[in-house]
Structure formats: structure tokens, C-alpha cells
C-alpha positions as CSV (number, residue, x, y, z in Angstrom):
1,M,60.0,131.4,90.5
2,T,63.0,130.0,92.3
3,P,66.2,129.4,90.3
4,A,67.2,125.9,89.6
5,A,70.0,124.5,91.7
6,P,73.2,124.0,89.8
7,S,73.5,120.4,88.9
8,S,76.6,118.6,90.3
9,P,77.7,115.1,89.7
10,S,76.5,113.1,92.7
11,F,77.7,109.5,93.1
12,G,75.8,108.9,96.3
13,H,76.1,106.1,98.9
14,G,75.8,103.4,96.3
15,F,79.1,104.4,94.7
16,A,80.9,104.6,98.0
17,L,79.6,101.1,99.0
18,A,80.6,99.6,95.7
19,L,84.1,101.2,95.9
20,G,84.5,99.9,99.5
21,A,83.4,96.4,98.4
22,L,85.9,96.5,95.5
23,V,88.8,97.5,97.8
24,L,87.9,94.8,100.3
25,A,87.7,92.2,97.6
26,A,91.1,93.2,96.2
27,W,92.7,93.2,99.6
28,T,91.2,89.8,100.4
29,A,92.6,88.3,97.2
30,V,96.1,89.7,97.7
31,M,96.2,88.5,101.3
32,G,94.9,85.1,100.3
33,V,97.7,84.7,97.7
34,S,100.3,86.1,100.1
35,L,99.4,83.8,103.0
36,K,99.3,80.8,100.6
37,Q,102.8,81.5,99.4
38,A,104.2,82.2,102.9
39,A,103.0,78.8,104.2
40,L,105.8,76.4,105.1
41,E,106.2,73.1,103.2
42,E,105.2,69.9,105.0
43,E,108.9,68.8,105.3
44,A,109.7,71.9,107.5
45,G,110.5,71.6,111.2
46,G,111.7,73.9,114.0
47,T,109.8,76.7,115.5
48,V,106.6,77.5,113.5
49,L,103.3,79.3,113.9
50,A,100.6,76.6,113.6
51,V,97.2,77.8,112.6
52,F,94.2,75.6,113.4
53,P,90.5,76.0,112.3
54,P,88.9,78.9,114.2
55,S,86.4,76.6,115.9
56,T,89.2,74.4,117.4
57,P,89.1,74.4,121.2
58,T,92.3,75.4,123.0
59,G,92.8,72.0,124.6
60,E,92.3,70.2,121.3
61,A,94.9,72.4,119.5
62,F,97.3,71.8,122.4
63,A,96.8,68.0,122.2
64,A,97.2,68.0,118.4
65,V,100.6,69.7,118.8
66,I,101.7,67.0,121.3
67,R,100.4,64.2,119.0
68,A,102.4,65.6,116.1
69,G,105.5,65.3,118.3
70,G,105.8,69.0,119.0
71,E,106.3,71.2,122.0
72,P,103.7,74.0,122.5
73,L,105.6,77.2,123.3
74,R,102.8,79.7,123.6
75,Q,99.3,80.6,122.4
76,T,99.0,83.8,120.4
77,W,96.4,86.5,120.9
78,I,94.5,84.6,118.2
79,P,93.1,81.6,120.1
80,F,93.5,79.2,117.2
81,A,97.2,80.0,116.4
82,W,100.1,78.6,118.4
83,V,103.8,79.0,118.4
84,V,105.2,75.4,118.5
85,R,108.5,73.7,118.1
86,A,109.8,70.3,117.0
87,E,113.2,69.2,115.9
88,G,113.6,67.3,112.7
89,D,111.9,67.3,109.3
90,G,108.2,66.7,108.6
91,F,106.8,68.5,111.6
92,V,104.5,70.7,109.5
93,G,103.1,67.7,107.7
94,R,102.4,66.0,111.0
95,L,100.7,69.1,112.3
96,K,98.4,69.1,109.2
97,R,97.5,65.5,109.7
98,E,96.5,66.3,113.3
99,G,94.2,69.1,112.2
100,A,96.3,72.3,111.6
101,V,95.3,74.3,108.5
102,T,98.8,75.5,107.8
103,A,102.0,76.7,109.4
104,Y,104.2,79.7,109.0
105,G,107.8,80.6,110.0
106,E,107.7,82.5,113.3
107,L,108.5,86.2,113.0
108,P,111.5,87.4,115.0
109,V,109.6,90.5,116.1
110,G,105.9,90.5,117.0
111,P,103.5,92.5,114.9
112,V,102.6,94.4,118.1
113,L,106.0,96.0,118.1
114,G,106.4,96.4,114.3
115,G,102.8,97.0,113.1
116,C,102.7,96.9,109.3
117,A,106.4,97.4,109.0
118,V,107.3,93.9,110.4
119,V,109.9,92.1,108.2
120,S,110.9,88.6,108.9
121,L,114.4,87.6,108.2
122,D,113.7,83.9,108.3
123,D,115.6,82.3,105.4
124,K,113.4,79.2,105.5
125,R,110.6,81.1,103.9
126,P,109.8,80.7,100.1
127,V,112.2,82.6,97.9
128,G,109.5,85.2,97.0
129,F,109.4,86.3,100.7
130,Q,113.1,86.4,101.5
131,F,114.9,89.8,101.9
132,K,118.5,89.7,100.9
């Protein structure tokens, strides 16, 4: 007769998948709240990162920036996000009316250089995101 194998607690793949799903859901929720709070108000102007719906063709996003009275500076590595500029107040509101989802203050250093350690010193951001 063979001896019984010692019983050990085994969580299996189901537990790992459930834990991974929980971490992904928590990360998604935190990022959603952070991005919503970091968005600029409609009265903002200057240089901004304009985000359009992912299905927006490049030419259409370019034209929307022009119609909003802005100047396209460059397209980012994300095809539907553009760095744009317009002087005066209300530029973000005009961008939204032309189809942009939201707009953020431009980071002074690109994430490629700073990775997760990028910190924007833009004082136009909401108070919760200002470092002083």
C-alpha cells in the first residue's frame, strides 16, 4: 500500500485568475478616478494634450483642432492624442464641442524619459495634483 501524499493547501489557477482580475479591476478604478480629476476645465487654454475617441481618424482630429481655433503641435505615439495650443480661455471647451473626449495639461517631460516617476509641475492642474 502506498502512503498517502501529505495534503497541502492548493489554491489552483482559479485563485490566481480571480486575484489577477481583482488587481486589474482596482487599478482600472484608480486610474479612472485619477484621469477624471486630472482633466482640465473647459475654460482652460494654452498648450494641452487633447484626447479624441480611439476610432477618430488622424485627419479628422487635426481638423477638429483647427476648427476649435487651435494649432496642432504634434501627434503623440497614441494616434488619437494630440499636443495642441491656443491662446485665450475656453479652448478646452471648444475642443470638446469639436469631438475631443477630454484634455490634460502637457507634461514638461515625456513619459518615455521619466517612466512611472514623471511628475508634472504644471500649476494649472487641479489642486489635488499640484506638488508644492
